C-alpha positions as CSV (number, residue, x, y, z in Angstrom):
1,M,1.5,9.6,-12.7
2,D,3.8,6.7,-11.3
3,I,4.0,4.2,-8.9
4,T,6.9,3.6,-6.9
5,M,7.0,-0.2,-5.0
6,L,9.0,0.7,-2.0
7,G,8.4,-3.0,-0.8
8,T,7.0,-5.9,-2.6
9,G,7.3,-8.3,0.4
10,N,4.7,-10.2,2.7
11,A,5.2,-9.8,6.0
12,M,8.0,-12.9,6.9
13,V,10.4,-11.8,4.0
14,T,13.7,-11.1,4.9
15,E,15.1,-10.7,1.1
16,C,13.2,-7.7,0.4
17,Y,11.0,-5.2,2.0
18,N,7.4,-5.3,3.2
19,T,5.0,-4.2,0.9
20,C,4.2,-0.3,0.5
21,F,4.5,2.1,-2.3
22,V,4.2,5.7,-3.4
23,L,2.0,7.4,-5.8
24,R,3.2,10.5,-7.4
25,D,1.6,12.9,-9.6
26,G,4.0,16.2,-10.4
27,D,5.2,17.1,-7.1
28,K,2.3,15.8,-4.7
29,H,2.8,12.3,-3.4
30,L,0.5,9.6,-1.4
31,L,2.6,7.2,0.6
32,V,0.7,4.0,1.3
33,D,1.7,1.9,4.0
34,G,4.7,1.6,5.5
35,G,6.3,-1.6,5.8
36,G,7.5,-2.8,8.7
37,G,10.1,-0.6,10.6
38,N,12.6,2.4,9.4
39,T,13.9,0.6,6.4
40,L,11.0,2.8,4.8
41,L,13.4,5.8,5.4
42,A,15.9,4.3,3.2
43,Q,13.9,2.9,0.6
44,L,12.3,6.7,0.0
45,K,16.2,7.8,0.0
46,H,17.4,4.8,-2.7
47,V,14.6,5.7,-4.9
48,G,15.3,9.6,-4.8
49,F,12.7,10.5,-2.7
50,D,12.6,13.2,-0.3
51,W,10.8,11.7,2.8
52,M,9.4,15.3,3.8
53,D,7.7,15.3,0.5
54,M,5.2,12.4,1.9
55,R,2.8,15.1,3.1
56,E,-0.5,12.5,3.2
57,I,-0.2,9.1,4.0
58,F,-2.8,6.1,4.0
59,V,-2.5,3.1,5.9
60,T,-4.6,0.0,5.2
61,H,-4.3,-1.5,8.4
62,K,-2.9,-2.3,11.7
63,H,-0.6,-5.5,10.9
64,V,3.0,-4.7,12.0
65,D,4.3,-5.2,8.2
66,H,2.1,-2.1,7.1
67,I,1.9,0.2,9.9
68,M,5.1,0.3,11.8
69,G,7.4,2.3,9.3
70,V,4.3,4.5,9.1
71,V,5.3,5.1,13.3
72,W,8.5,6.0,11.9
73,M,7.4,8.6,9.8
74,I,5.5,10.1,12.8
75,R,8.5,10.5,14.8
76,M,10.7,12.2,11.8
77,I,7.7,14.7,10.9
78,C,7.0,15.5,14.5
79,Q,10.6,15.9,15.5
80,H,11.5,18.2,12.5
81,M,8.6,20.5,13.3
82,K,9.9,20.9,16.7
83,Q,13.2,21.3,15.5
84,G,11.9,24.0,13.0
85,Q,13.2,22.1,9.9
86,Y,9.4,20.9,8.8
87,E,7.2,23.8,6.9
88,G,3.6,23.0,6.5
89,E,1.5,19.8,7.6
90,A,0.7,16.2,6.7
91,T,-1.9,13.9,7.0
92,I,-2.4,10.4,7.5
93,Y,-5.5,8.7,6.8
94,G,-6.8,5.3,8.0
95,H,-9.9,3.7,9.3
96,E,-10.6,4.2,13.1
97,E,-8.6,1.2,14.4
98,V,-5.6,2.1,12.7
99,I,-5.7,6.1,13.2
100,R,-6.4,5.0,17.5
101,I,-3.4,2.8,17.3
102,L,-1.4,5.3,15.5
103,K,-1.8,7.9,18.2
104,E,-1.8,5.9,21.0
105,M,1.5,4.3,19.9
106,A,3.1,8.0,19.6
107,E,2.1,9.3,22.5
108,M,3.4,6.4,24.3
109,L,7.0,6.2,22.7
110,Y,7.6,9.9,21.9
111,P,7.9,12.9,24.2
112,K,4.9,15.8,24.7
113,K,7.6,18.0,23.2
114,Q,6.9,16.5,19.8
115,T,3.5,14.8,20.1
116,C,1.9,18.4,20.5
117,Y,2.1,18.9,16.7
118,I,-0.5,15.7,16.3
119,G,-3.9,17.4,15.9
120,D,-2.0,20.4,15.5
121,R,0.1,20.3,12.1
122,L,0.1,16.3,11.6
123,H,-3.6,15.5,11.1
124,L,-4.9,11.9,12.0
125,V,-7.9,11.4,9.9
126,V,-10.2,8.9,10.1
127,V,-12.3,7.4,6.8
128,E,-15.4,5.5,6.5
129,D,-16.1,2.8,4.1
130,G,-17.4,4.5,1.1
131,E,-16.2,7.7,1.8
132,E,-14.4,10.4,-0.4
133,R,-11.3,12.4,-0.3
134,T,-9.4,14.5,-2.6
135,I,-5.9,12.8,-2.7
136,M,-3.0,14.7,-4.8
137,G,-5.8,16.4,-6.6
138,H,-7.6,13.3,-7.3
139,K,-10.9,12.1,-5.8
140,T,-10.1,9.1,-3.5
141,T,-12.9,6.3,-2.3
142,F,-12.1,4.5,0.7
143,F,-13.4,0.8,1.2
144,D,-13.4,-1.7,3.8
145,I,-12.3,-4.9,1.9
146,Q,-14.3,-6.9,4.5
147,S,-11.4,-8.8,6.0
148,T,-11.7,-11.8,7.9
149,K,-8.2,-11.0,10.0
150,A,-8.2,-7.6,10.9
151,K,-10.3,-4.7,9.7
152,Q,-8.5,-3.4,6.6
153,F,-9.6,-0.7,3.9
154,G,-8.5,-0.3,0.0
155,F,-8.9,2.4,-2.2
156,C,-10.0,3.8,-5.8
157,M,-8.5,6.7,-7.2
158,D,-10.1,8.6,-10.3
159,M,-6.6,9.2,-12.5
160,G,-9.4,11.3,-14.8
161,N,-11.3,10.6,-17.9
162,G,-13.4,7.7,-16.5
163,E,-9.8,5.9,-15.2
164,K,-9.6,4.0,-11.8
165,F,-6.4,3.0,-10.2
166,T,-7.7,0.2,-7.4
167,C,-5.8,-0.9,-4.1
168,C,-7.5,-4.0,-3.3
169,G,-5.2,-4.1,0.4
170,D,-3.4,-7.3,0.8
171,E,-6.0,-9.8,0.9
172,P,-7.9,-11.9,-2.1
173,Y,-10.7,-9.8,-3.5
174,N,-13.9,-9.5,-2.2
175,E,-17.6,-9.6,-4.2
176,C,-18.0,-6.0,-2.1
177,E,-15.3,-4.4,-3.9
178,K,-16.4,-5.3,-7.4
179,K,-17.6,-1.5,-7.7
180,Y,-14.1,-0.3,-7.2
181,A,-12.1,-2.9,-9.0
182,E,-14.1,-3.8,-11.9
183,N,-12.9,-2.1,-15.3
184,S,-10.1,-0.6,-13.0
185,K,-7.2,0.6,-15.7
186,W,-4.8,-0.5,-12.9
187,L,-5.4,-3.1,-9.8
188,L,-2.7,-3.8,-7.4
189,H,-3.4,-7.2,-5.9
190,E,-1.5,-9.7,-3.7
191,A,-0.1,-13.1,-4.8
192,F,1.5,-14.5,-1.9
193,C,2.8,-17.4,-3.9
194,L,2.7,-19.2,-7.3
195,F,-0.1,-21.7,-7.2
196,D,2.2,-24.5,-8.6
197,Q,3.3,-24.0,-5.3
198,A,0.7,-23.7,-3.4
199,D,1.6,-27.0,-1.1
200,R,4.4,-25.5,-0.3
201,F,3.4,-21.7,1.3
202,H,-0.2,-22.4,2.0
203,P,-1.7,-19.0,0.7
204,Y,-5.2,-20.3,1.4
205,E,-4.8,-21.4,5.3
206,K,-3.4,-17.3,5.6
207,H,-6.2,-16.2,3.5
208,H,-4.2,-15.1,0.4
209,S,-3.9,-16.0,-2.9
210,T,-1.7,-17.1,-5.9
211,A,-0.4,-15.8,-9.3
212,K,-3.2,-17.8,-11.1
213,D,-5.8,-16.5,-8.8
214,A,-4.9,-12.8,-8.8
215,S,-4.5,-13.4,-12.6
216,E,-8.0,-15.2,-13.5
217,L,-9.3,-12.4,-10.7
218,A,-8.4,-9.7,-13.1
219,E,-9.1,-11.2,-16.5
220,Q,-13.0,-11.6,-15.2
221,L,-13.1,-8.1,-13.7
222,G,-12.4,-6.4,-17.4
223,V,-8.6,-4.9,-15.6
224,Q,-6.2,-3.4,-18.4
225,N,-3.0,-3.5,-15.8
226,L,-2.2,-5.7,-13.0
227,I,0.5,-5.1,-10.6
228,L,1.5,-8.4,-8.4
229,Y,3.2,-7.6,-4.9
230,H,2.7,-8.9,-1.4
231,T,4.4,-12.0,-2.4
232,E,6.9,-14.9,-0.8
233,D,10.8,-14.5,-1.0
234,K,12.3,-17.7,-1.4
235,N,11.7,-17.6,-5.3
236,I,13.1,-13.7,-5.3
237,A,15.7,-14.1,-7.6
238,R,13.3,-15.7,-10.4
239,R,10.2,-14.0,-9.1
240,K,8.9,-11.7,-11.7
241,E,9.7,-14.2,-14.4
242,L,8.0,-17.0,-12.6
243,Y,4.9,-15.3,-11.5
244,T,4.9,-13.0,-15.0
245,E,5.1,-16.7,-16.9
246,E,2.1,-18.2,-14.2
247,G,0.0,-15.2,-14.5
248,K,0.4,-14.7,-18.4
249,K,-1.3,-18.0,-18.9
250,Y,-4.8,-16.6,-17.4
251,F,-4.4,-12.5,-17.8
252,H,-4.1,-11.2,-20.9
253,G,-3.5,-7.1,-20.0
254,N,-0.6,-6.3,-18.9
255,L,1.1,-7.6,-15.8
256,F,3.7,-6.5,-13.8
257,V,5.8,-8.0,-11.1
258,P,7.9,-5.4,-9.5
259,E,10.7,-5.5,-7.7
260,D,11.5,-3.3,-4.6
261,L,12.4,0.3,-5.6
262,E,11.0,-0.1,-9.2
263,R,9.1,2.4,-10.4
264,I,5.8,2.2,-13.3
265,E,4.7,4.4,-15.0
266,L,0.8,5.1,-15.0
């Protein structure tokens, strides 16, 4: 398995794309979120992915920097189905609010000749807190992160041999996530900024965390590999260096601060 970060930035970035990524296992793919627009399609192209291979998509929550790229995926899928250029089916997962918004937006924005494929070959599937699904052949459990802002789900994927890949969404860890995050082989966690720059970026007022916070958490949870994302972009030229330097003071596993389009073997 590997992960390709299509975007690594928070909602307001201009020097990188909003956080979204692709998990791949062989010829199977899971697209997680879509960023804020059709730049998603360019990012997929830049890393050599065919957007048509994104047959399973998971949307964590309704914020525009996560959901709008998926609205474009719906257009691409339905339009190409209508043109006879898209074979088979596709599935988008999300909690009830996300799925309702995607369906309503599609119906408002796109013609009936395209949206007629929703519910037929393009499946919009509601998942519940604690629900298990088989994604890319792996048991995957979706969970409510108990967000203080918009309702948001993360997920925990069984990689085999008892190893876990856990995505905590784009807000700080909540104790309700412990059974999923603890002892994960891979943990994805947001890091809005450096702790040393918290007075500049005010992460706690925005209900976000710092590289220090996420790294301390991963150490406490017994995580082997930590990926930090959903960051500010004012430090973009030295972000990898600075965030790694801060995080390594508190986390003794493998720490990754990926750039957009970077691929990591899992």
